[in-house]
C-alpha positions in Angstrom: 113.6 118.6 126.9 113.4 122.4 126.6 110.1 124.2 126.4 110.9 125.3 122.8 111.5 121.7 121.8 108.1 120.7 123.3 106.4 123.5 121.4 107.9 122.3 118.1 106.7 118.8 118.9 103.3 120.1 119.8 103.1 121.9 116.4 103.6 118.5 114.6 100.1 117.4 115.9 101.2 113.8 116.6 97.6 112.6 117.1 97.0 113.0 113.4 99.9 110.9 112.3 98.2 107.5 112.5 96.0 108.7 109.6 99.0 109.1 107.2 100.3 105.7 108.2 97.0 103.9 107.4 97.1 104.0 103.6 100.8 103.0 103.5 100.3 100.1 105.9 97.3 98.8 104.0 99.1 99.1 100.6 102.1 97.3 102.0 100.1 94.5 103.6 98.0 94.0 100.4 101.2 93.7 98.4 102.5 91.0 100.8 99.2 89.2 100.4 99.8 89.3 96.6 103.2 87.7 97.1 105.5 90.8 97.1 107.5 92.1 100.0 109.6 95.2 99.5 110.6 96.5 103.0 112.5 99.4 101.5 109.5 100.7 99.6 107.4 100.4 102.8 109.9 102.2 105.0 110.5 105.1 102.6 106.8 105.4 101.8 106.0 105.6 105.5 108.6 108.3 106.1 107.3 110.2 103.0 103.7 110.0 104.2 104.6 111.2 107.7 106.6 114.1 106.4 103.8 115.2 104.1 101.3 114.9 107.0 103.4 117.1 109.3 104.0 119.6 106.5 100.2 119.8 106.0 99.7 120.3 109.8 102.3 123.1 109.9 100.9 124.8 106.7 97.4 124.5 108.1 98.3 126.2 111.3 100.0 129.1 109.6 97.3 129.4 106.9 94.4 129.5 109.5 96.3 132.1 111.5 96.9 134.3 108.5 93.2 134.2 107.7 92.0 134.8 111.2 90.3 131.4 111.6 92.6 130.5 114.5 91.2 132.7 117.3 89.7 132.6 120.8 86.4 131.3 119.4 87.9 128.2 117.8 87.0 125.0 119.8 90.0 122.9 119.0 93.3 122.9 120.9 95.1 126.3 121.0 97.8 126.3 118.4 101.5 127.1 119.1 101.7 130.3 117.0 98.3 131.5 118.1 99.3 131.2 121.8 102.7 132.9 121.2 104.8 129.7 122.0 106.3 129.9 118.5 106.6 132.6 115.9 105.5 132.7 112.2 109.2 132.6 111.4 109.7 129.4 113.4 106.7 127.8 111.6 108.0 128.8 108.2 111.4 127.3 109.1 109.8 124.0 110.1 107.8 124.0 106.9 111.0 124.3 104.8 112.6 121.5 106.8 109.7 119.1 106.1 109.4 120.2 102.4 113.1 119.1 102.2 112.4 115.8 104.0 109.4 115.1 101.8 111.5 115.6 98.7 114.4 113.5 100.0 112.2 110.6 101.3 110.1 110.7 98.1 113.2 110.5 95.9 114.6 107.6 98.0 111.2 105.8 97.6 111.2 106.1 93.8 114.8 105.0 93.6 114.3 102.0 95.7 111.2 101.0 93.7 112.6 101.5 90.2 116.4 101.8 90.5 115.9 104.9 88.3 114.5 108.4 88.5 114.0 109.0 84.8 111.9 106.0 83.6 108.3 106.7 82.7 106.8 105.1 85.9 109.4 106.9 88.0 108.5 110.3 86.4 104.8 109.6 86.9 105.3 108.9 90.6 107.6 111.9 91.0 104.8 114.0 89.5 102.4 112.6 92.0 104.8 113.4 94.8 105.1 117.0 93.6 101.3 117.3 93.6 101.3 115.8 97.1 103.7 118.4 98.4 101.7 121.2 96.8 98.5 119.8 98.3 100.0 119.6 101.8 101.0 123.3 101.6 97.9 124.7 99.9 95.2 123.3 102.1 94.8 126.6 104.0 98.1 128.4 103.4 98.4 131.3 100.9 95.9 132.6 98.4 93.3 130.3 96.8 93.6 127.7 99.6 91.4 124.8 98.6 90.4 124.1 102.2 88.5 127.4 102.2 86.3 126.4 99.2 85.2 123.0 100.4 87.8 120.9 98.5 89.6 119.6 101.6 87.5 116.4 101.7 88.3 115.6 98.1 92.1 116.0 98.5 92.1 113.9 101.7 90.2 111.2 99.9 92.6 111.3 96.9 96.0 111.5 98.8 95.3 109.6 102.0 93.3 106.9 100.2 93.8 106.4 96.5 97.4 107.7 96.1 98.6 106.2 99.4 97.3 102.7 99.1 97.5 102.3 95.3 100.9 104.0 95.2 102.5 101.7 97.7 100.9 98.7 96.1 102.1 99.6 92.7 105.6 100.5 93.9 105.8 97.1 95.6 104.2 94.9 92.8 104.5 96.9 89.6 100.9 96.1 89.1 97.7 98.0 89.8 94.5 95.9 89.4 91.3 97.9 89.5 90.0 96.0 92.6 92.8 97.7 94.7 90.9 100.9 94.4 88.2 99.4 96.7 90.3 99.2 99.8 92.1 102.4 98.8 88.7 104.2 98.6 87.8 102.7 102.0 90.9 104.3 103.7 90.2 107.6 101.7 86.7 107.8 103.1 87.7 107.0 106.6 90.4 109.6 106.4 87.9 112.1 105.2 85.8 111.3 108.2 88.6 112.6 110.5 88.5 116.0 108.6 84.8 116.0 108.8 84.8 115.7 112.6 87.2 118.6 112.7 85.0 120.7 110.5 81.8 119.8 112.4 83.6 120.9 115.6 84.6 124.2 114.2 81.5 124.8 112.0 80.4 128.1 113.5 83.8 129.7 113.6 84.6 128.5 110.1 81.4 130.0 108.8 82.2 133.3 110.5 85.5 133.5 108.6 84.1 132.2 105.3 86.0 128.9 105.5 83.4 127.0 103.4 84.1 123.4 104.4 81.8 120.7 103.5 80.3 120.9 107.0 79.7 124.6 106.6 78.1 124.1 103.2 75.8 121.3 104.3 75.0 122.5 107.8 75.5 120.4 110.9 72.6 118.0 110.5 73.5 117.0 107.0 77.2 116.9 107.9 76.3 114.2 110.4 74.5 112.2 107.7 77.5 112.7 105.5 79.7 111.5 108.3 77.6 108.3 108.7 78.2 107.5 105.0 81.9 108.1 105.4 82.0 105.3 107.9 79.5 102.9 106.4 80.7 102.9 102.8 84.3 101.8 103.7 82.9 98.6 105.3 80.7 98.0 102.2 83.7 98.5 99.8 86.0 96.3 101.9 83.3 93.6 102.0 83.0 93.7 98.2 86.8 93.5 97.9 86.9 90.6 100.3 84.3 88.6 98.4 86.4 89.2 95.2 89.4 87.5 96.9 90.0 83.8 97.3 90.8 82.4 100.7 89.2 81.7 104.1 87.2 83.8 106.6 90.3 85.6 107.8 89.8 88.1 105.0 86.9 89.5 107.0 89.1 90.3 110.0 88.5 94.1 109.5 85.0 93.5 110.9 86.5 93.4 114.4 86.9 97.1 114.2 83.2 97.7 113.7 82.3 98.1 117.4 84.7 101.0 117.7 83.1 102.8 114.8 79.6 102.1 116.1 80.6 103.9 119.4 82.2 106.7 117.4 79.1 107.3 115.2 76.8 107.1 118.2 78.8 109.8 120.0 79.1 112.1 116.9 75.3 111.9 116.1 74.4 112.9 119.7 77.0 115.6 120.3 78.5 118.8 118.8 81.0 121.5 119.4 84.1 121.0 121.6 83.0 117.6 122.7 83.7 116.3 119.2 87.4 117.1 119.5 88.5 113.8 121.1 86.6 111.9 118.4 89.2 113.0 115.9 91.7 110.7 117.7 89.2 107.9 117.9 88.5 108.1 114.2 92.2 108.4 113.3 93.2 105.4 115.4 90.1 103.5 114.2 91.2 104.1 110.6 94.7 102.7 111.4 93.1 99.7 113.1 90.8 99.1 110.1 93.8 99.3 107.7 95.9 96.9 109.8 93.1 94.3 110.3 92.2 94.5 106.6 95.7 93.9 105.4 96.5 91.2 108.0 93.3 89.4 107.2 94.2 89.3 103.5 97.6 87.8 104.3 96.1 85.2 106.7 93.5 84.2 104.1 96.0 83.4 101.4 
């Protein structure tokens, strides 16, 4: 593999991808537990989610570079354009590729689900897809980037949680009971926790460049309290959802992931700065584990 290819792969930020998979996996597993299994919907939804996540990563790198936030004082990994490994032109080209892939995979997803692109449900889902692409690009890229005014957490909660889980469940079952919003919110909150770790790590540098993340707005001490709630509430919501379901004790299988999050919270509360960087991977993989155990538990409890 050439060095250039390695740099392109590095720019994808593979360690973030489990996060985009979590909502799709949980939505798919919950639909199976409800008696529906649409492999095509699951595969295309997964490809769409991964493409959108990568598009967001690329746009974030270019946006932070444009605004000066990516600099020698930033505590996270040195980005590919910042280090000179890739050029802005390379990054824009990659963005265009993943915009195209997101559109293609999204259209395939809607077609497989509805056998139509012009029905009312299809048009609603296409609109959601268009907003998802726009949100992936506008996090930090361009003017009026919502990540710079503290709205990143809200968008992660909506798209990684509610839209992802509820969307896959609806496309698989053609139903959307209100109780599905409980596990969807759980994944949304846990996904937001990954962003919060990132923002706590970079809180000083972000403040210097007026990137007003929730961590910057609250200060580190309150951001850690906020982080605690982002981990605890998903377990509470999933427990409420589990009690609403019929079946045996397998539906509480997600509780097996609790020790990992206890370790994570203990570390985050006691540390700050660069040492928090590896906790992004822990929280991301933990969210994926939580999603898998939650969905599998629901299937086994039927």
